[in-house]
SEKOLLUM-298078 format. One record per atom (N, C-alpha, C, O): chain; residue in three letters; x, y, z; residue number from 1. Coordinates in Angstrom, 3 decimals. Layout:
% SEKOLLUM-298078
<baza A,ALA,<X,Y,Z>,NUM>,
...
***
This chain:
% SEKOLLUM-298078
<baza A,UNK,<-13.694,135.546,144.748>,1>,
<baza A,UNK,<-12.091,135.761,144.821>,1>,
<baza A,UNK,<-12.028,137.008,144.992>,1>,
<baza A,UNK,<-10.901,137.398,145.295>,1>,
<baza A,UNK,<-13.176,138.152,144.876>,2>,
<baza A,UNK,<-12.773,139.292,145.606>,2>,
<baza A,UNK,<-12.862,139.803,146.960>,2>,
<baza A,UNK,<-12.638,140.963,147.307>,2>,
<baza A,UNK,<-13.240,138.745,147.752>,3>,
<baza A,UNK,<-13.302,138.417,149.286>,3>,
<baza A,UNK,<-11.186,138.507,149.636>,3>,
<baza A,UNK,<-10.457,139.206,150.338>,3>,
<baza A,UNK,<-10.957,137.175,148.506>,4>,
<baza A,UNK,<-9.545,137.429,149.092>,4>,
<baza A,UNK,<-8.739,138.794,148.762>,4>,
<baza A,UNK,<-7.936,139.325,149.528>,4>,
<baza A,UNK,<-9.093,139.246,147.521>,5>,
<baza A,UNK,<-8.362,139.714,147.170>,5>,
<baza A,UNK,<-8.168,141.518,148.560>,5>,
<baza A,UNK,<-7.180,142.128,148.970>,5>,
<baza A,UNK,<-9.662,141.690,148.789>,6>,
<baza A,UNK,<-9.963,143.024,149.532>,6>,
<baza A,UNK,<-9.293,142.320,150.829>,6>,
<baza A,UNK,<-8.772,143.156,151.567>,6>,
<baza A,UNK,<-9.185,141.020,151.271>,7>,
<baza A,UNK,<-8.310,140.295,152.466>,7>,
<baza A,UNK,<-6.616,140.221,152.584>,7>,
<baza A,UNK,<-5.950,139.827,153.541>,7>,
<baza A,UNK,<-6.255,140.633,151.546>,8>,
<baza A,UNK,<-4.810,140.445,151.092>,8>,
<baza A,UNK,<-4.262,141.934,151.223>,8>,
<baza A,UNK,<-3.324,142.331,151.914>,8>,
<baza A,UNK,<-5.585,143.068,149.878>,9>,
<baza A,UNK,<-4.798,144.038,150.586>,9>,
<baza A,UNK,<-4.804,144.848,152.277>,9>,
<baza A,UNK,<-3.995,145.719,152.596>,9>,
<baza A,UNK,<-6.008,144.258,153.272>,10>,
<baza A,UNK,<-6.097,144.642,153.944>,10>,
<baza A,UNK,<-4.761,144.563,154.953>,10>,
<baza A,UNK,<-4.104,145.401,155.570>,10>,
<baza A,UNK,<-4.698,142.700,154.745>,11>,
<baza A,UNK,<-3.008,142.225,155.665>,11>,
<baza A,UNK,<-2.363,143.712,155.165>,11>,
<baza A,UNK,<-2.269,144.743,155.830>,11>,
<baza A,UNK,<-1.964,143.473,153.807>,12>,
<baza A,UNK,<-0.837,144.236,153.580>,12>,
<baza A,UNK,<-0.778,145.839,153.947>,12>,
<baza A,UNK,<0.305,146.410,153.812>,12>,
<baza A,UNK,<-1.838,146.519,154.375>,13>,
<baza A,UNK,<-1.717,147.677,154.958>,13>,
<baza A,UNK,<-1.766,147.632,156.240>,13>,
<baza A,UNK,<-1.498,148.681,156.825>,13>,
<baza A,UNK,<-2.150,146.314,157.131>,14>,
<baza A,UNK,<-2.013,146.193,158.434>,14>,
<baza A,UNK,<-0.326,145.976,158.665>,14>,
<baza A,UNK,<0.125,146.455,159.705>,14>,
<baza A,UNK,<0.497,145.370,157.865>,15>,
<baza A,UNK,<1.666,145.356,157.444>,15>,
<baza A,UNK,<2.310,147.130,157.402>,15>,
<baza A,UNK,<2.800,148.036,158.076>,15>,
<baza A,UNK,<2.078,146.924,156.725>,16>,
<baza A,UNK,<2.722,148.588,156.283>,16>,
<baza A,UNK,<2.548,149.586,157.796>,16>,
<baza A,UNK,<3.566,150.111,158.246>,16>,
<baza A,UNK,<1.279,149.776,158.468>,17>,
<baza A,UNK,<1.010,150.453,160.008>,17>,
<baza A,UNK,<1.633,149.580,161.017>,17>,
<baza A,UNK,<1.174,149.750,162.147>,17>,
<baza A,UNK,<2.587,148.662,160.904>,18>,
<baza A,UNK,<3.611,148.025,162.248>,18>,
<baza A,UNK,<2.516,147.445,162.856>,18>,
<baza A,UNK,<2.739,147.588,164.058>,18>,
<baza A,UNK,<0.984,146.614,162.662>,19>,
<baza A,UNK,<0.326,146.301,163.099>,19>,
<baza A,UNK,<0.577,145.044,163.489>,19>,
<baza A,UNK,<0.964,144.238,162.643>,19>,
<baza A,UNK,<0.359,144.553,165.170>,20>,
<baza A,UNK,<0.723,143.280,165.075>,20>,
<baza A,UNK,<-0.099,142.185,164.936>,20>,
<baza A,UNK,<-0.863,141.915,165.863>,20>,
<baza A,UNK,<-0.081,141.529,163.976>,21>,
<baza A,UNK,<-0.960,140.919,163.512>,21>,
<baza A,UNK,<-0.432,139.086,164.344>,21>,
<baza A,UNK,<0.510,138.525,163.784>,21>,
<baza A,UNK,<-1.077,138.359,165.564>,22>,
<baza A,UNK,<-0.466,137.720,166.512>,22>,
<baza A,UNK,<-1.360,136.503,165.652>,22>,
<baza A,UNK,<-0.613,136.088,164.765>,22>,
<baza A,UNK,<-2.606,135.835,165.607>,23>,
<baza A,UNK,<-3.547,135.394,164.950>,23>,
<baza A,UNK,<-4.456,135.941,163.850>,23>,
<baza A,UNK,<-4.729,137.084,163.482>,23>,
<baza A,UNK,<-5.001,134.150,163.270>,24>,
<baza A,UNK,<-5.956,134.433,162.723>,24>,
<baza A,UNK,<-7.439,135.488,163.191>,24>,
<baza A,UNK,<-8.210,136.303,162.685>,24>,
<baza A,UNK,<-7.213,134.924,164.253>,25>,
<baza A,UNK,<-8.846,135.622,164.611>,25>,
<baza A,UNK,<-8.531,137.103,164.903>,25>,
<baza A,UNK,<-9.385,137.935,164.597>,25>,
<baza A,UNK,<-7.428,137.481,165.444>,26>,
<baza A,UNK,<-7.317,139.329,165.354>,26>,
<baza A,UNK,<-7.700,139.836,163.656>,26>,
<baza A,UNK,<-8.596,140.605,163.310>,26>,
<baza A,UNK,<-6.889,139.255,162.953>,27>,
<baza A,UNK,<-7.683,139.564,161.535>,27>,
<baza A,UNK,<-9.053,139.275,161.203>,27>,
<baza A,UNK,<-9.729,140.082,160.565>,27>,
<baza A,UNK,<-9.478,138.220,161.582>,28>,
<baza A,UNK,<-10.801,138.072,161.430>,28>,
<baza A,UNK,<-11.812,139.001,161.778>,28>,
<baza A,UNK,<-12.554,139.650,161.040>,28>,
<baza A,UNK,<-11.723,138.963,163.126>,29>,
<baza A,UNK,<-11.837,140.434,163.958>,29>,
<baza A,UNK,<-11.751,141.779,163.898>,29>,
<baza A,UNK,<-12.627,142.410,164.488>,29>,
<baza A,UNK,<-10.590,142.587,163.112>,30>,
<baza A,UNK,<-10.829,143.371,162.468>,30>,
<baza A,UNK,<-11.669,143.699,161.061>,30>,
<baza A,UNK,<-12.182,144.776,160.760>,30>,
<baza A,UNK,<-11.660,142.494,160.309>,31>,
<baza A,UNK,<-12.215,142.786,158.933>,31>,
<baza A,UNK,<-14.065,142.841,159.619>,31>,
<baza A,UNK,<-14.915,143.682,159.329>,31>,
<baza A,UNK,<-14.185,141.882,160.377>,32>,
<baza A,UNK,<-15.680,142.084,160.709>,32>,
<baza A,UNK,<-15.985,143.305,161.408>,32>,
<baza A,UNK,<-17.184,143.481,161.628>,32>,
<baza A,UNK,<-15.081,144.305,161.860>,33>,
<baza A,UNK,<-15.294,145.229,163.047>,33>,
<baza A,UNK,<-15.540,146.366,161.843>,33>,
<baza A,UNK,<-16.656,146.848,161.653>,33>,
<baza A,UNK,<-14.428,146.718,161.096>,34>,
<baza A,UNK,<-14.222,147.318,160.136>,34>,
<baza A,UNK,<-14.020,147.958,158.961>,34>,
<baza A,UNK,<-13.604,149.036,158.537>,34>,
<baza A,UNK,<-14.811,146.096,158.273>,35>,
<baza A,UNK,<-15.263,146.348,156.692>,35>,
<baza A,UNK,<-16.865,145.002,156.708>,35>,
<baza A,UNK,<-17.489,144.591,155.730>,35>,
<baza A,UNK,<-17.021,144.745,157.811>,36>,
<baza A,UNK,<-18.707,143.966,157.605>,36>,
<baza A,UNK,<-18.076,143.373,156.696>,36>,
<baza A,UNK,<-18.444,143.796,155.601>,36>,
<baza A,UNK,<-17.016,142.311,156.594>,37>,
<baza A,UNK,<-16.843,141.326,156.068>,37>,
<baza A,UNK,<-16.282,139.976,157.112>,37>,
<baza A,UNK,<-15.202,140.152,157.677>,37>,
<baza A,UNK,<-17.174,138.392,157.394>,38>,
<baza A,UNK,<-17.353,137.421,158.125>,38>,
<baza A,UNK,<-16.731,136.884,157.116>,38>,
<baza A,UNK,<-17.304,136.779,156.031>,38>,
<baza A,UNK,<-15.418,136.442,157.311>,39>,
<baza A,UNK,<-14.355,135.432,156.663>,39>,
<baza A,UNK,<-13.521,134.838,157.479>,39>,
<baza A,UNK,<-12.839,135.439,158.309>,39>,
<baza A,UNK,<-13.521,133.036,157.209>,40>,
<baza A,UNK,<-13.326,132.252,157.970>,40>,
<baza A,UNK,<-11.558,132.281,158.113>,40>,
<baza A,UNK,<-10.885,132.849,157.252>,40>,
<baza A,UNK,<-11.019,131.697,159.133>,41>,
<baza A,UNK,<-9.702,131.547,159.712>,41>,
<baza A,UNK,<-9.020,130.674,158.829>,41>,
<baza A,UNK,<-8.042,131.315,158.445>,41>,
<baza A,UNK,<-9.016,129.894,158.463>,42>,
<baza A,UNK,<-8.346,129.006,156.864>,42>,
<baza A,UNK,<-8.169,129.657,155.892>,42>,
<baza A,UNK,<-7.267,129.399,155.095>,42>,
<baza A,UNK,<-9.099,130.764,155.736>,43>,
<baza A,UNK,<-9.410,131.569,154.231>,43>,
<baza A,UNK,<-8.051,132.517,154.300>,43>,
<baza A,UNK,<-7.440,132.772,153.262>,43>,
<baza A,UNK,<-7.602,133.039,155.626>,44>,
<baza A,UNK,<-7.152,133.916,156.332>,44>,
<baza A,UNK,<-5.619,133.671,155.789>,44>,
<baza A,UNK,<-4.886,134.256,154.991>,44>,
<baza A,UNK,<-5.484,132.256,156.808>,45>,
<baza A,UNK,<-3.946,131.619,157.340>,45>,
<baza A,UNK,<-3.539,131.631,156.083>,45>,
<baza A,UNK,<-2.407,132.073,155.885>,45>,
<baza A,UNK,<-4.654,130.971,154.460>,46>,
<baza A,UNK,<-4.289,130.628,153.648>,46>,
<baza A,UNK,<-3.677,131.730,151.993>,46>,
<baza A,UNK,<-2.840,131.592,151.100>,46>,
<baza A,UNK,<-4.566,132.608,152.332>,47>,
<baza A,UNK,<-3.931,133.885,152.173>,47>,
<baza A,UNK,<-2.109,134.379,152.789>,47>,
<baza A,UNK,<-0.940,134.629,152.497>,47>,
<baza A,UNK,<-2.795,134.282,153.470>,48>,
<baza A,UNK,<-1.712,134.764,154.359>,48>,
<baza A,UNK,<-0.092,134.382,153.717>,48>,
<baza A,UNK,<0.910,135.022,153.396>,48>,
<baza A,UNK,<-0.672,132.449,153.767>,49>,
<baza A,UNK,<0.929,131.408,153.797>,49>,
<baza A,UNK,<0.534,131.736,152.284>,49>,
<baza A,UNK,<0.329,132.944,152.402>,49>,
<baza A,UNK,<0.379,131.549,151.416>,50>,
<baza A,UNK,<0.129,131.876,149.926>,50>,
<baza A,UNK,<0.346,132.882,148.769>,50>,
<baza A,UNK,<1.208,132.925,147.891>,50>,
<baza A,UNK,<-0.223,133.309,148.921>,51>,
<baza A,UNK,<-0.236,134.932,148.337>,51>,
<baza A,UNK,<0.527,135.935,148.781>,51>,
<baza A,UNK,<0.946,136.727,147.937>,51>,
<baza A,UNK,<0.845,136.113,150.060>,52>,
<baza A,UNK,<1.695,137.358,151.223>,52>,
<baza A,UNK,<2.966,136.452,151.090>,52>,
<baza A,UNK,<4.014,136.917,150.641>,52>,
<baza A,UNK,<2.902,135.737,151.309>,53>,
<baza A,UNK,<4.139,134.808,152.078>,53>,
<baza A,UNK,<4.494,135.126,153.365>,53>,
<baza A,UNK,<5.712,135.205,153.518>,53>,
<baza A,UNK,<3.835,135.330,154.329>,54>,
<baza A,UNK,<3.444,135.423,155.167>,54>,
<baza A,UNK,<3.637,134.362,156.102>,54>,
<baza A,UNK,<3.431,133.280,155.552>,54>,
<baza A,UNK,<4.069,134.214,157.744>,55>,
<baza A,UNK,<4.205,133.043,158.470>,55>,
<baza A,UNK,<4.135,133.807,159.564>,55>,
<baza A,UNK,<4.287,135.012,159.767>,55>,
<baza A,UNK,<3.785,132.551,160.473>,56>,
<baza A,UNK,<3.845,132.740,162.082>,56>,
<baza A,UNK,<5.344,132.323,162.745>,56>,
<baza A,UNK,<6.098,131.357,162.629>,56>,
<baza A,UNK,<5.352,133.299,163.328>,57>,
<baza A,UNK,<7.014,132.109,164.158>,57>,
<baza A,UNK,<6.398,132.832,165.859>,57>,
<baza A,UNK,<5.916,133.846,166.364>,57>,
<baza A,UNK,<6.853,131.456,166.165>,58>,
<baza A,UNK,<6.915,130.914,167.711>,58>,
<baza A,UNK,<7.733,131.893,169.051>,58>,
<baza A,UNK,<8.924,131.981,169.347>,58>,
<baza A,UNK,<6.886,132.334,169.462>,59>,
<baza A,UNK,<7.555,133.507,170.434>,59>,
<baza A,UNK,<8.007,132.316,171.259>,59>,
<baza A,UNK,<7.433,131.241,171.431>,59>,
<baza A,UNK,<9.154,132.746,171.722>,60>,
<baza A,UNK,<10.094,131.696,173.224>,60>,
<baza A,UNK,<10.018,132.300,174.231>,60>,
<baza A,UNK,<10.276,133.501,174.306>,60>,
<baza A,UNK,<9.650,131.586,175.190>,61>,
<baza A,UNK,<9.407,132.314,176.668>,61>,
<baza A,UNK,<11.444,132.695,177.243>,61>,
<baza A,UNK,<12.428,132.063,176.860>,61>,
<baza A,UNK,<11.423,133.522,177.910>,62>,
<baza A,UNK,<13.111,134.245,177.990>,62>,
<baza A,UNK,<12.794,133.941,179.319>,62>,
<baza A,UNK,<11.621,133.766,179.649>,62>,
<baza A,UNK,<13.867,133.848,180.245>,63>,
<baza A,UNK,<14.270,133.266,181.458>,63>,
<baza A,UNK,<13.795,134.569,182.255>,63>,
<baza A,UNK,<14.384,135.415,181.582>,63>,
<baza A,UNK,<13.178,135.227,183.156>,64>,
<baza A,UNK,<13.473,136.476,184.156>,64>,
<baza A,UNK,<14.882,136.355,184.680>,64>,
<baza A,UNK,<15.209,137.226,185.487>,64>,
<baza A,UNK,<15.547,135.670,184.450>,65>,
<baza A,UNK,<16.861,135.974,185.265>,65>,
<baza A,UNK,<17.833,136.391,184.130>,65>,
<baza A,UNK,<19.020,136.616,184.367>,65>,
<baza A,UNK,<17.329,136.479,182.975>,66>,
<baza A,UNK,<18.430,136.097,181.786>,66>,
<baza A,UNK,<19.346,137.439,182.077>,66>,
<baza A,UNK,<20.563,137.256,182.038>,66>,
<baza A,UNK,<18.843,138.855,182.382>,67>,
<baza A,UNK,<19.517,139.534,182.296>,67>,
<baza A,UNK,<19.784,140.301,183.593>,67>,
<baza A,UNK,<19.903,141.519,183.721>,67>,
<baza A,UNK,<19.860,139.278,184.602>,68>,
<baza A,UNK,<20.302,139.828,186.083>,68>,
<baza A,UNK,<21.729,140.283,185.947>,68>,
<baza A,UNK,<22.440,139.657,185.160>,68>,
<baza A,UNK,<22.253,141.326,186.636>,69>,
<baza A,UNK,<23.420,141.619,187.213>,69>,
<baza A,UNK,<24.497,140.867,186.639>,69>,
<baza A,UNK,<25.340,141.003,185.752>,69>,
<baza A,UNK,<24.041,139.788,187.725>,70>,
<baza A,UNK,<25.370,138.283,187.410>,70>,
<baza A,UNK,<25.239,138.020,186.297>,70>,
<baza A,UNK,<26.215,137.557,185.707>,70>,
<baza A,UNK,<24.002,138.210,185.595>,71>,
<baza A,UNK,<24.803,136.922,184.553>,71>,
<baza A,UNK,<24.413,138.088,182.807>,71>,
<baza A,UNK,<23.986,137.788,181.692>,71>,
<baza A,UNK,<24.747,139.080,183.292>,72>,
<baza A,UNK,<24.888,139.868,182.459>,72>,
<baza A,UNK,<26.519,139.806,182.187>,72>,
<baza A,UNK,<27.083,139.410,181.167>,72>,
<baza A,UNK,<27.201,140.399,183.607>,73>,
<baza A,UNK,<28.711,140.210,183.982>,73>,
<baza A,UNK,<29.460,138.414,183.141>,73>,
<baza A,UNK,<30.382,138.320,182.331>,73>,
<baza A,UNK,<28.751,137.465,183.654>,74>,
<baza A,UNK,<28.954,135.972,183.331>,74>,
<baza A,UNK,<29.227,136.039,181.657>,74>,
<baza A,UNK,<30.244,135.490,181.234>,74>,
<baza A,UNK,<28.096,136.872,180.489>,75>,
<baza A,UNK,<28.227,136.845,179.282>,75>,
<baza A,UNK,<29.016,137.827,178.409>,75>,
<baza A,UNK,<29.094,137.765,177.182>,75>,
<baza A,UNK,<29.791,139.060,179.476>,76>,
<baza A,UNK,<30.395,139.364,179.073>,76>,
<baza A,UNK,<32.240,138.884,178.822>,76>,
<baza A,UNK,<32.967,139.577,178.110>,76>,
***
């Protein structure tokens, strides 16, 4: 349990610093480099989802032409 508590604290600190957490792999690498703790990705996901109420949101690609002058005028 101590490892999960430490992980929760580190993830909260990353959130307060506005670090971009894009995957559990990023958190795993950070924990290994900065805190010398090797933790499994499923544990990271579980802690983030159940204890911290954090989720990943899929980023949708935007068309290159979305902000072209023609489309900007047409949207107005």
